[in-house]
C-alpha positions in Angstrom: 20.3 -13.1 8.7 22.0 -10.9 11.2 22.5 -7.2 10.6 24.5 -5.2 13.1 25.7 -1.6 12.5 25.9 0.7 15.5 26.1 3.7 13.2 22.6 3.0 11.8 19.9 4.9 13.8 16.4 4.5 12.2 13.8 7.2 12.7 11.8 6.9 15.9 8.2 5.7 15.4 5.6 8.0 16.9 2.0 6.8 16.5 0.4 9.1 19.0 -2.9 10.7 17.9 -1.3 14.2 17.8 1.6 13.0 15.6 -0.7 11.2 13.2 -3.0 14.3 12.9 0.1 16.4 12.0 1.2 13.8 9.5 -2.3 13.8 7.8 -2.3 17.6 7.5 1.3 17.6 6.1 0.4 15.0 3.5 -2.8 16.8 2.5 -0.9 19.9 1.6 0.6 18.2 -1.5 -2.1 15.6 -2.3 -4.0 17.8 -4.8 -0.8 18.6 -6.8 0.4 15.0 -6.7 -3.0 13.9 -8.2 -3.2 16.6 -10.9 0.4 16.1 -12.0 0.3 12.4 -11.5 3.8 12.7 -10.1 5.7 10.7 -7.5 4.9 11.9 -4.0 8.4 12.6 -2.7 7.3 15.2 -0.1 4.8 12.7 1.3 7.3 9.9 1.5 9.8 12.2 3.3 7.1 13.1 5.8 6.2 9.4 6.4 9.9 8.6 6.7 10.4 11.4 9.3 7.6 9.8 11.3 9.4 6.5 11.3 6.7 4.6 9.4 8.7 3.4 6.4 11.1 1.5 8.6 8.7 0.6 11.3 8.5 -2.9 10.0 12.2 -3.6 10.5 12.6 -6.3 13.1 14.3 -5.7 16.4 16.9 -8.4 15.6 17.9 -6.4 12.6 18.2 -3.1 14.4 14.6 -1.9 13.9 11.6 -1.2 16.1 9.9 -4.6 15.5 6.8 -3.5 13.5 3.5 -1.9 14.5 0.7 -3.8 16.2 -2.2 -4.6 14.0 -4.3 -1.9 15.7 -1.6 0.7 15.2 -1.2 -0.5 11.6 -4.9 0.4 11.0 -4.6 3.7 12.8 -1.4 4.8 11.0 -2.5 3.9 7.5 -5.9 5.5 8.0 -4.1 8.7 8.9 -1.7 8.5 5.9 -4.5 7.6 3.5 -6.6 10.5 4.8 -3.8 12.9 3.9 -2.6 11.4 0.6 -3.5 7.8 -0.4 -0.8 7.7 -3.1 1.9 8.2 -0.5 0.1 5.7 1.8 0.1 2.9 -0.8 3.8 3.3 -1.5 4.5 3.4 2.2 2.4 0.3 2.8 4.3 -1.6 0.2 7.6 -0.6 1.8 6.3 -1.4 5.3 5.1 -4.8 4.1 8.3 -5.5 2.4 10.3 -5.2 5.6 7.7 -7.2 7.5 7.1 -10.1 5.2 10.1 -10.4 2.9 13.0 -9.9 5.3 14.3 -13.4 4.7 15.0 -12.6 1.0 17.8 -10.2 1.7 21.5 -11.0 1.8 22.9 -9.7 5.1 25.3 -7.2 3.5 22.7 -5.8 1.1 20.1 -5.4 3.9 22.7 -3.6 6.0 23.0 -1.2 3.0 19.2 -0.9 2.9 19.1 0.1 6.6 22.0 2.6 6.2 20.1 4.3 3.3 16.8 4.1 5.2 18.4 5.9 8.1 19.3 8.8 5.8 16.0 9.2 3.9 13.0 7.5 2.2 14.0 4.1 0.7 11.0 2.7 -1.1 10.7 -1.0 -1.6 8.1 -3.1 -3.3 7.4 -6.6 -4.4 6.9 -6.4 -8.2 4.7 -9.3 -9.1 2.0 -8.6 -11.7 2.6 -8.9 -15.4 0.7 -7.5 -18.5 -0.3 -10.9 -19.8 -0.6 -12.8 -16.5 -2.4 -10.0 -14.6 -2.4 -10.2 -10.8 -0.7 -13.4 -9.5 -3.4 -13.7 -6.7 -5.5 -15.7 -9.2 -2.7 -18.2 -9.9 -0.3 -18.8 -12.7 3.4 -18.5 -13.1 5.4 -15.4 -14.2 6.9 -15.1 -17.6 9.8 -13.2 -15.9 12.8 -15.4 -15.6 16.2 -15.7 -13.9 19.1 -17.6 -15.6 22.0 -19.0 -13.7 25.5 -17.8 -14.5 28.9 -18.6 -12.9 28.6 -15.4 -10.8 24.9 -15.2 -10.1 21.7 -14.6 -12.0 20.5 -12.7 -15.0 16.9 -11.3 -14.8 14.7 -10.7 -17.8 11.0 -9.8 -17.9 8.2 -7.3 -18.2 6.2 -6.4 -15.1 3.0 -4.4 -14.9 1.3 -2.3 -12.2 4.6 -1.8 -10.3 3.5 0.6 -7.6 6.2 3.1 -6.8 8.2 2.3 -9.9 9.9 5.6 -10.5 11.0 6.0 -6.9 11.8 2.5 -5.8 15.3 2.0 -4.3 14.8 -1.8 -4.4 12.6 -4.1 -6.5 11.6 -7.5 -5.3 10.9 -9.1 -8.6 8.8 -12.3 -8.7 10.4 -14.6 -11.2 10.9 -18.3 -12.1 14.3 -19.8 -12.8 15.3 -21.4 -16.1 16.6 -24.5 -14.3 15.6 -28.0 -15.3 13.7 -28.2 -12.0 12.7 -24.5 -11.8 12.6 -22.4 -8.7 10.2 -19.5 -8.0 10.7 -16.6 -5.8 11.7 -12.9 -5.6 14.9 -11.5 -7.0 16.3 -8.6 -5.0 17.2 -5.9 -7.5 18.7 -2.6 -6.3 17.8 0.2 -8.7 21.3 1.6 -8.3 24.7 0.3 -7.4 26.5 1.3 -4.1 27.7 4.5 -5.8 24.2 5.6 -6.8 24.6 4.7 -10.5 21.3 3.6 -12.0 21.1 0.0 -13.4 20.8 0.3 -17.2 18.8 -2.9 -17.3 15.8 -1.4 -15.5 13.5 0.7 -17.7 10.3 2.3 -16.6 7.5 2.4 -19.2 5.0 5.1 -18.1 1.7 3.3 -18.6 -0.1 4.5 -15.5 -2.7 7.1 -16.4 -5.4 6.1 -14.0 -8.8 7.4 -12.7 -7.5 7.5 -9.1 -4.3 7.0 -7.0 -2.6 8.9 -9.8 0.6 9.6 -7.8 1.4 5.9 -7.1 3.7 5.6 -10.2 2.2 2.2 -10.9 3.9 1.9 -14.3 5.3 -1.1 -16.2 8.9 -2.0 -15.5 11.0 -3.9 -18.1 14.1 -5.8 -16.9 16.7 -6.6 -19.5 19.8 -8.6 -18.6 19.8 -7.4 -15.1 22.8 -9.1 -13.3 22.6 -9.9 -9.6 24.8 -12.0 -7.3 23.8 -15.5 -6.4 22.4 -14.7 -3.0 20.0 -12.1 -4.5 17.6 -14.9 -5.4 16.2 -17.3 -2.9 13.7 -19.6 -4.7 11.7 -22.6 -3.8 10.5 -25.4 -6.1 7.6 -24.4 -8.3 4.3 -25.6 -6.6 5.7 -25.9 -3.1 4.3 -22.6 -2.0 1.2 -20.9 -3.3 2.5 -18.2 -5.5 5.4 -17.8 -3.1 3.5 -14.9 -1.4 4.4 -13.2 1.8 3.3 -14.6 5.2 -0.1 -13.6 6.6 0.5 -10.7 8.9 -1.4 -7.8 10.4 0.6 -5.6 8.0 -2.0 -6.6 5.3 -4.5 -4.3 7.0 -2.4 -1.3 5.9 -3.8 -1.3 2.4 -7.4 -1.9 3.6 -7.1 0.9 6.1 -5.7 3.6 3.8 -8.9 3.7 1.8 -10.9 4.1 5.0 -8.8 7.2 5.5 -9.8 8.4 2.1 -13.5 8.0 3.0 -12.8 9.9 6.3 -11.3 12.8 4.4 -14.5 12.8 2.2 -16.6 12.9 5.4 -14.6 15.8 6.8 -15.1 17.8 3.5 -18.8 17.1 3.5 -19.1 18.4 7.1 -17.1 21.5 6.4 -19.0 22.2 3.2 -22.4 21.7 5.0 -21.4 24.1 7.8 -20.3 26.9 5.5 -22.8 26.6 2.6 -25.6 29.1 3.2 -28.0 29.3 0.2 -29.7 32.6 0.0 -33.1 30.9 -0.2 -32.4 29.2 3.1 -30.6 31.9 4.9 -28.7 29.4 7.2 -26.1 26.7 6.7 -27.4 23.5 5.1 -25.9 21.6 8.0 -28.9 22.8 10.1 -31.4 21.0 7.8 -32.7 17.5 8.6 -31.9 16.4 5.1 -28.2 17.1 5.4 -28.1 15.8 9.0 -29.6 12.5 7.7 -27.0 12.3 5.0 -24.2 13.0 7.5 -25.6 10.2 9.7 -25.6 7.8 6.7 -22.0 8.7 5.9 -21.1 8.2 9.6 -22.8 4.8 9.5 -20.7 3.7 6.5 -17.5 5.0 8.1 -18.2 3.3 11.4 -18.8 0.0 9.7 -15.4 0.2 7.9 -13.5 1.5 10.9 -15.0 -1.1 13.4 -14.5 -4.2 11.2 -10.8 -3.4 10.7 -10.3 -2.4 14.3 -12.0 -5.5 15.8 -10.0 -7.8 13.5 -6.8 -6.0 14.4 -7.5 -6.5 18.1 -8.0 -10.2 17.5 -4.8 -10.5 15.6 -2.9 -8.6 18.4 -4.3 -11.1 20.9 -3.0 -14.0 19.0 -6.2 -15.3 17.5 -4.9 -17.1 14.4 -8.5 -17.7 13.1 -8.7 -13.9 12.5 -6.6 -14.3 9.4 -9.4 -16.3 7.7 -11.5 -13.2 7.8 -9.1 -10.8 6.3 -10.7 -11.2 2.9 -14.2 -10.4 4.2 -12.8 -7.5 6.2 -11.4 -6.1 3.0 -14.7 -6.5 1.2 -16.7 -4.8 4.0 -14.2 -2.0 4.5 -13.9 -1.3 0.8 -17.7 -1.3 0.1 -18.4 0.8 3.2 -15.7 3.4 2.3 -17.0 3.7 -1.3 -20.6 4.0 0.0 -19.6 6.8 2.4 -18.0 8.8 -0.4 -20.7 8.2 -2.9 -23.3 9.2 -0.4 -21.5 12.6 0.1 -21.2 13.1 -3.7 -24.9 12.3 -4.3 -26.0 14.8 -1.6 -23.9 17.7 -2.8 -24.4 17.5 -6.5 -22.3 19.7 -8.8 -20.0 21.0 -6.0 -19.0 17.4 -5.3 -17.8 16.8 -8.8 -15.9 20.0 -9.5 -12.2 19.9 -9.3 -12.2 23.0 -7.2 -13.1 20.7 -4.3 -11.3 17.5 -3.1 -14.4 15.3 -3.0 -14.2 14.2 -6.6 -10.5 13.2 -6.0 -11.6 11.2 -2.9 -14.2 9.5 -5.0 -11.7 8.5 -7.7 -9.2 7.3 -5.1 -11.6 5.3 -3.0 -12.9 3.4 -6.1 -9.4 2.0 -6.4 -9.8 0.0 -3.2 -11.7 -2.7 -5.3 -8.7 -3.7 -7.3 -6.4 -4.8 -4.5 -6.4 -8.5 -3.6 -8.3 -10.2 -2.5 -10.9 -8.9 -4.9 -14.5 -9.3 -3.9 -15.4 -12.5 -5.8 -12.3 -14.3 -4.5 -12.9 -13.3 -0.9 -16.6 -14.1 -1.1 -16.1 -17.5 -2.7 -13.5 -18.4 -0.1 -15.7 -17.3 2.8 -18.7 -19.1 1.2 -16.9 -22.4 0.9 -15.9 -22.3 4.5 -19.4 -21.5 5.6 -20.9 -24.3 3.5 -18.5 -26.8 4.9 -20.2 -26.4 8.3 
C-alpha cells in the first residue's frame, strides 16, 4: 500500500521528559471526572493527539513518523497512564492499530484515515472479543461473519469488550467469511461515511459498568448488515494463522506500561499525603516516621521492579534481540503484579483516607487491578514460560 498526500501533515511527536510531564498533568485534570461519569475521554484523546502519539505508529512510507522505539513506547504510555489510564488504553489501541494492522487498509481509505488524523483524534481499535467466545487469545473462531456480495461484503455479529466503542472512527472487526473454504481476518469498518453520516448498522450497547478503567467505553457493539467494499476485508484461510493476530512488536509494551503509570500516580499521592499529613498526636508529618518511610521504600521496590523489567526488555527489542519477544508474557505478569502490589501497599498503609473518593488512591487501585485482564493473562503466560523452561 502506498499513501501519498502532500496536504497531510501529522502532528509532530515530542517524547521529551518535559513534554511527557506536561501531558501527564493535562490528562490528570480530567481523569477524576472521566472515572466518575464513566464517559468517553475526549479531552484526553485531544491532548494525546496534540502530542503526536495517536499517529506516532504511522510508517514513514505512508507519511508518518515511523513509530516509537520500544523504550519510548514504555516511557510514553507510562506517562499517559499516570495521567489518565482510560485515555491511555484507547490511545494504545490506536497506536497499535497503525503499527500492526497497516496491511489491512485499502490505500484510498487509509489516505482518508490520515487526513482525518491530521485534523484531530481518530481512534481505531481491533474489535475481537465476543460475549460467548470471550477473548480470542485462548483460541476459537468468531461467530461474527462476513458474506460475499457482488459489490463487497456484508458484516453481521455481536462483539463484546470493544474498547473505545463510542468514539471509534474505525473498527477492525475480527470475522470469518461464509465461504465454502472460509477466510478469517479483520473487516475495516468506518463508523461514518465520507460525509460524516453514521453507519446505521453499527449499534453500541452500553454494557460497560466496570470497577476500573471506567472511561474506556468498552461496550458491546452489534453489527447488522454492515456493507463494505471488497477490499475492506483481507482474510486468510482458517487455521493458517493463529487467531490472525497482529505481529509481535514493541508496541505491545504500551498496554503493560500504562498500568505502571497508574502505580506511579499512586506512589506520588502516597508521598504527598505523607508529607502533608500531621496528626495532632504526632505533631509532625507522618513522612518523618520510620514506619511510613519503610512503606515508601516498599512501594518504590515494587515500582522499580515493574519499571526495570519493561525497560530492560524494551532495550533488548530495540537492539534487535528477537528472543526478547518470548519474554513479553512474563514481563506483563511481573509488571502487572508489581504495579498492583505498589498500590495495595499504599492503600494498606493509609487506611480510610486511601479508600475515600475524596482522594485518587482508590481510583488508582480500581484501575490498576484491570491490568490482570489483558492478554496474556497470568496462567497463559506462566504455562508458556514453564513449558519452554522444562524443554531445557
